[in-house]
N, C-alpha and C positions, 0 to 999 in steps of 0.2 A: 338891642334887636327889636324890630317892629313887632308889636303885638296889639290885639284888640280885646277889650274886656266888655262883657255884656252881663247885666244883672237880669236874671229871670225869676220874677217873684213867684212864690214867696221865698226869699233868702237863698236863691241858687245863683251860682256864678259860672260863666263860660269864659275861659281865657284862650285866645287863639293866636298861635305863632305861625303865620303863613309860610315862613322860610326858616323853620327850625334847623333844617339841613339844606345845604347847598344842592343845586341840581345834580352836580357831579357826585356828591356823597349819597344823595337819595337814589340815584341810578345804581351806584355800586352796592348799596345796602339791599335794594330790591333784588338784584341779580344774585347776590349771595344768599339771602334768606329764603328765596323761593326754592333753592336747591338744597340748602343745608339743614333746614328745620324738619322735624319729624312730623310732617303733616299727616292727618288721618281724618277719615269721615267717621263721626261718632253719633250715637243715638242719644236722644233726650226724651223725657216724658212731656207730652203736650196734650192737655185736656184729657188726661188719664190714659193715653196710649203712647206706645213707643214709636218714635219716628226718627228718621235720619236727618241730621242737621243739613240744611242746604248750603254748605260751605265746608272747607277743611279747617281743622283747628290743631293747635299744638299748645302745650302749657309748660312753662318753665318757672323756676324760682328757687328760693333757698331750700335746701334739703329738708324734708319732713313736712313741708307745707301741702295742704290739700285745699282745693276749691270746689265747692258744691253748688250746682245750679241745675234747675230743671230736671231733677232726679238723677243726675250723673255726678260722679266725683272724679276730679282730675288730680293726680299726684305729681308733685314737682321732683325732678331728679337732678337739680342743679341748674347752672347757667351755662349755655354753650358759648364758646368764644365769640361767635358771630353776633351775640347780643350785648356784649360788654360795652362796646362803644356807644350803643344806643342808650343803655342804662345810665352811663356816666353823663351823657348829654342831657338827659332828663333831670338828673340831680343838679347839674349846673344851671339849667333854665328855671326850674321850679323850686329848688331848695327842699324838695320832698324826696325821701328815700323809699323806693318801692321794692317790695320783696318778692314780687311775682309778676308774670306777664301772660295774658291769654292772647294767643296769636290767631288771627283769622285770615284765611285765604279765600277770596272771592274769585273764582276762576273765570267767570263771565257774568253778564247781566242776569242770568238765571239764578245765580247764587244770591242769598239775601240773609238778613237778620230781622226777625219779627219784633213787634213792640215788646219792650221789657225795660226794667230798671235794674241797675247794678246795686241792689239793696240787700244782698245776702247778709245774714247776721255776722259772718266772720269778717266783713269789711268795716264794721263799726257803724256809728250813728250818722256820721257825715263823711262818707268816703270821698277820697280824691281819686279820680280816674283820669289817667293821662293817656291819650289816644294818638298814636302816630300813624299817618297815612302814607303809603308808598304805592306808586303805580297809578292805575287809571282812576279818574275821578268818579265818585259815586255820591248820590244824594244821602245826606244825614239829616233825619227829621226828628225833631223833639215835639212832644205834645203834652200840654198840661192836663193833669188828671181831672181837675175840678170842672173845666169848661171846654176842653178840647182845643184850646188855643195852640197854634203851631208856630215853630220857628225852624227854618231850614237853611242849610248851607252845604257846600260841596268842598270838603277839605282838600287842599292842594297836595300834590306830590311833594313829600318832604316836610309836611306841616305837622304841627302839634296842637291838639285841642285838649284842654284841661277842664273837666267838670268837677265842681266842688260845692261846698256849703250844703244846703238841703235839697239840691237839685234832684237827687235820686229818690227822695221822699215824695216829691210833688210832680215830677215829670217822668214820662217814659220816652224811649227813643227807638229808632229803627233805621236799617239800611234796606230800602225796598227794592224789589226786583225791577228791572228795566228791560224793555224790548230793544232798546238802542244797542248797536254793536259797540261793546266796550271791552277793553283788555282786562287783564288780571289786576287785582288790588290786594295788597297786604295791609292789614290793620293790626297794630300792636297795642293792646290795651293793658297798661301797667296799673297794678293795684298794690295796696298794702293790706295783707291779711293779718288781722289782729287777734283772732281767736283761732288757734292752730288745732287742726284735726290730724290725727295720724292713722 
């Protein structure tokens, strides 16, 4: 399968599969997931105050797992049937076994994700984050902490982007708002939680 690899110094890697899922499969998955997942608007702590996230989220994974970020804790209650196919496809493509997924639904260009790194302690020292994009295209921007250097791409419908190495230690990333008329986008970010909280 076609893939593109990019080294982002120091010691970070991006691996991009533009057609991880066929157009037919991606369309089917999007239609299924947007209606079947338990989407919710949740609050986070931002600069010491509680705000609502500008998107909808859902969290799934092995029973007993918890994922903490920005002052909130998400508890996994198992894997829904609608995510089994996606999970298995990831294992086939990457060789990595992920035990949780944070799902994000961007309803329009007004929904976004601010600058952050997926570097929570429970993800380990060099986490592998596998990100599947379904639906409308949105800008994905990375910025190196030390000098502000940026790298940008727009993951395609049905694509897979894998971030690994020390990328989360030295780079931050975001999905910025846009005033352009865009449809809904689902982003499935698979992780392996290594320090379990109950």
